[in-house]
N, C-alpha and C positions, 0 to 999 in steps of 0.2 A: 614490550608488548607492541606489536605491529597492528595497524588498522589498514584494511583494504576495502575498497568500495566498488560495487558493480552498479551500473546504471542500466535500467530498462525503461522503456516507454510504452504507454498504452493510451488508447482514446476510449472514452466511456461517457455514457449518459447517466444522469441521476436526477433525483428531486429531493429537496429537503421539505418535509411535510409531516405535521403531527395530526393524525386523523381526528382527534377529539377537540382540536382547536378550530375556531372559526377560520374562514378564508381570509378575513381582515387580519387576524392575529398571525396567521402563517406568513402572510405577505409582509406584515410589520417586522417580524423577526428575521425571516429568511430572504426577503426581497425577491430578486429575479430567480433565485435558486428554488423558489416555490412554483415556478411556472408549471401550469397543469399539463403542458405538453413536453415536459422534461427540458433539460439543457445539457450540454456537454463540455468536456475539457480534453485537452491533449496533456496527459499527465507525464511527469517524469518521476521515476521511482529510483531512489538511491539506497542501497542496502550496504551498510558498513559492518564488516565482521573484524573481530580482534582475536589475537592469540599469539602464541609463540611461533617462531619460524621453524618449520621442520628442517633438521639439519641435512637430510638427504635431498629433498626437493627444492628447498629454499622458499617454500610457500607457506602461508598461514592456512589457506585453503586453495585448491585449484579453482581458478576463475572460470574454467569451463563447467566444473561441478556447480558453482554458484549460479551461473547463467542458466544451466539446464534446470536447476532447482526452481529458480524464479519463473521460468517459462512454464514448467509442469505444475507448480503449486499455486501460482498467482496470475501471471499474465494471461494464460489461456482462459481464465474465468473473468477477467476484466476487459481485455482488449476487444473493442467494438461490441460491447455488451451494455445492457442497462443494469447498473449496479443494484438497484432496488429489486429488480425482477429476475435477473439472470445469474447472480453470483451467490452460490451456496454459502460461502463463509461470511456473507453480509446479511443473510436471512434474519429478519426481525431486528436489524440494527439500522439506526439512522445512518445514511450514507454520507456523513460528514467526512471531510479529509482526516480529521482526528481518528474517527472510528476505522477508516480504511487503513491507516497506518498501524493501528493496534492489531487489526485482523490479519494484516500481512505478517507481522511479527509472529503471531500465533501459528500461522500456516507453516512457517519455515524453521522455527526455533529448534525443534528436536533434531531436525536433520543436520543443521549447522553444528549443534552440539555433538552429534555422532561423528563429526569429522575433527573433533578436538578444538573447536573454536566457539566463540560466543558472538551473538549479535551485539554490536555496539549501538547502532542507530538505524532506524527505518525513517527515511525522509520521503515524503510524498509532496511533490510540487504540483499544485493545481493550476496555477497561473504564473506569469512572470513575477508577480509581486507577492504571491501567497503560497506558503508551504508550511507543512507540519513536520516536526522531528520528534520521534518517539524513542526514548532510551530505556524502555522496559520498566 
């Protein structure tokens, strides 16, 4: 079993806020991530796929396919967008890094499988020190 990883980057704004909580409670739980005027990150996205090596191509999947898939299904909906307002696959979801990772997995899983591979991990790095890894 071989694992290959593609990295993409996107910049996006979001806010962590629960509408039926008080402002004090939101700030107590989410801190500066509850800023009423939003805040942003320069995210790194790492998608690792796994599978057998095709004996003809020598690939698990064509990295050009993976790059195009991520741009078409994920990056165009996140880059320079407000995740809470502009990203259809995040509608009605808290825009936590955890939920972003799960939503990205859901956006691309079937197309990865159609190429004979599986997603091993979706890693979303929000800051230099904070990242989420989702293994399905």
